[in-house]
N, C-alpha and C positions, 0 to 999 in steps of 0.2 A: 462560666464554665459550660452552662447549658447551651448557650449560643454557639460556643466553639465546637462542641461535640456534634450539634445539629448541622453546623456549617460543614464540618469535616465529612459527615455522612452524606450530605447533599452533594458535596464535591465528588466523592467516590462514585455515587450513583449517576451523576451527570457525565462523568468520564465513561462509565460503563454504557450508558445510553448512546453517547456519541460513537463509541466503538461499534456497538450493535447496529447503528444506522449505517455506518460505512460498510460493515460486513453485509448487511442486508442489501444495500445498493449493489455491491460487488456480486453477491449471490444472484440477484435478479438479472444483472447484466450477463453473467457468465453461464448460469445454469438454465434460466428460463428463456432468455433472449438468445442464447447460444453464441455469445461473442467470446472471442479468444482472450481478451483483456477487458477490464472495466473501461468504459468510455464516458466522457463528459464534454459536451459542446465541441465535438469534432477532435478531441484529443484522447489518446489512449495512454494508459500508465503501465509500464513494463518494469518488473523487478529483474535486474540483470543477475542471472544465476551463476554466471561464469566469470573468470578473471581474464578472459581473452581480449578485453578492450582496455586493460590497464596500460598506462597510468591515467588515461583520460576519463575512463568510466570504470570504477572499481566494482568488484563483486558486491552484490546487495545494494547498489545504488538504484534508486527509482528513476527511470528515464521517462520524460514526457514526450510522447510521439504525436506529431500532427498527422492525422490520417489523410492520405491522398495528396500530401504536399509535394510540390515539385522538388527534385533533388538533383544534385550535380556531383561530379567527381570530388571526393574528399568529404562529402556529407556522410553522417552515420544514418543508416536506415534500419528499420525493423522489418524482417521478412520471415516467412514460414519456410523452413528448409524441409521439403518433403522427403528427402533422403534420410534425415535423422528424426523426422516428425517433431521438430522443435522450432520454437521461435528464436531467432538470433538477431543480434544487433551488431552490424559490421559496417565498415567504411566502403563506400562505392569507389571502385578503381576503374570502372568502364561500364558502358551500357549502350544498347541499341534499342530499336523499337520493341523487341520481343524479350530480351534478357538483360540482366544486370549482373556484373561480376563484382564480387565483394572480397574483402580481406579483413582479418582481425588485426589488432595492434601487435600481437606477439608472434604472428606467423610471417614468414618471409614469402610464402607462396599464396597465390590467389585461390579463392574458393571456386568451385564449379559454378558456372553461370546459373542464375535463378530466373525463373519466369517473372515477368513484370506483374502477372496476376497474383503472385505470392507476396508482393510488397505491401506492407501495412501502412507505412508512412515514414516520415523523416523525423529523426530525433531533434528536438528543439531545445531541450533543457534537461539537466539532471538535478536530482535532489539528493545531494550527498548524504550518506549515512541514514537516510530515511528508511531504507530497507531493513536496517537493524531494528528500528522501532516497529516496523510492520511484522518482522519475524518474531519479535518479543511478544507482541500482542496477539499473534496467531496461536500461541500456546494456550491450551484450554485451562491449565492450572492458573495462569495469570488472570484470565477473565473470571474464573470462579473465585479466586482470591479477592479481586476488586469488588465483585458482587457481594461476597460474604462480609468483607470489611465495611462496605457502605451500608448494608442492611443492619449490621451489628451496631454501628454508630447511630443510625436512625432509631433503632429500637431503644438504645440506651438514652438518647436524647428525649424520646417520647416518654419513657419511664420517669426521667428526671423532671419533666414538665408536669406530668399528671399524677405523680405519686402524692399520697395524702401528706399534708403538712402537719408537723407535730404542733399541738396546741401549746401555747405558752402556759406553763404551770403557775406562774406568778399572778395571772389574772383570774380572779374569782368573781 
């Protein structure tokens, strides 16, 4: 029983530490290095906030974007829309040297052309439903609960390990 309680506490704290490492990395990337999304080895990770790319990309899917990758008509690209001050993920419907015209899946009309300087990169993969996990772990109450449960299990396991053992009354 002692080992089980100790292992459970260690598991909760390990999960908490891993979450804090990921959040720390994202914080450093976005707040200290002033990047728009967290990056790793030339790839950026974008949480699709809207449902305008359904059914291909659902709301709250995480999309992996290769920064600076060449794109063609039909590719999904991530770009900064200076009109709305938002990052958007839409399909390329046309481009020239200076601008790119995009369109969402649910709209029949093209968006206004965007400067090629505002293109972040090409979407290369989506991680379905991962955004729900990210959103869940963003809640402070979840992180606090994981930490409290982990610390509680470790304290209980340490108490069980080091509490004084009762002496056998039959031995004199």
